N, C-alpha and C positions, 0 to 999 in steps of 0.2 A: 623779392618780387613784390610789386605793388599791385593791389587789386582795388580798383575804384568802387566805392559803395554808393555814394551820393554826391551830386554836384547840383547846387540850387542857388539861384539868386533870391534875395529877400528884401523886404522893405517894411516900413512902419505898418502895423496892422496885420502882418503875416508871421510874426514871431511864434504865436501859439501853434499855427499849422506846421511851421518848420520844426518846432520842438517835438511835436507828435511824430513827424517823419523821422527825425533823428532817433527818437526813442524806439520806434518800430525797427529801424534798420540796425541799430546797435544791439537790440535784443536778438534779432535774427543772426547777428554775428557772434552771439554767445555771451554778451555782457548781461549780467543779471544782478539783482539785489543792490547792495550799496555801491558797487562799481558802476552799474548802470545809472543809478540816481545821481551820483557825483558827476559823471560824465555829462549827463543832460543838464544839470545845474550849471556846469562850466560853459557848455554850449549856449545856454540861455543868457548867461551873464555877458559873454563876449559878443553875441549877436545883438543884444540890447545896447551894448556900448557902441556898436557900429551904427545903429539906428540913431541913438541920441547924440553921439559925438563925432561920427564918421561920415556925415553926409546923407543920412537917412536910410541907408541900406547897405547891401554888400553881396558877397558870394561866399557860400559855405561849401566846403568839400570834405567828405569823409572817405578814408581809404584804410585798407588793412595792409600792414607791412611789418615784417620781422616779428610776427606774433602779437601785434598791438593794433588797436583801433586808433586812428589819428584823425584830428579835425584841424582844418584851416579856415579861418574867417578873415576875409579881406574887405576893406572899404576904401573909399576914395576921399576921405575927409582930410582935415588939415594936419593930422598927425598928433602925437602926444605932446603935451607941453614941455618946453625945455626943462631939463633937470629931472624929469620923471624917471623913475627906476623901478624895476621889478622887486628890488630889495626895499622899497619904501614901505614903512609900516602902514597898517590900515588907518583910515580916518578915526578920529575919536568917536565915541558913542553919540555925540551931539551933532556931528556933521552928517549932512544928507549925501548919499551916494559915495562913490569913490572906492567901492569894495570889490567890484567885478573882477579885475585882473588879479588882485590880491587873493580873492577866493579861488579863482582858477588855478593859481599857483599852488594853493594848498590841496586842492582836490585831484589834480592831474599831474602827469609827469612830463618832463622835458618841454616846459613852456618856453617858447621863443617868440619874441616880439620884434618886428622890424617896422619902424615908423619914420615918416618924413612928410614933407609938405604935400606929397601926392597920395597919402593914405597910410593905413596901418594894416599889417598882416600879423595875425596871432595864430600860432600853431602849437598844438599840445596833443598828448596821448593819454588814453584812459589808463588809470592806475591798475 
């Protein structure tokens, strides 16, 4: 059974408010300590990617299913570059950016990315 927790659009300048909302809702659902911190960092990374690379905003959904808190972030940007893979190593220490999805993969479980010319949808579960 799926129980909707939050559904919210966001745009540039609204990430901080969204992060606070996600933190409060996730804590209400029982996430605490390191699990909560990791989940919120992942949400922040993916929503920031949507703003910077995915058309300036998107939609975030949180839901509880099968004993886990899930997040989905969707944007309407141009999609990930050709050849990009979740298995790609992180950028070198001297490269700016490029760590958001890599970090999300480390902090959360069951990361799924669907991307094309009409946008990108990233789904993951709290560890």
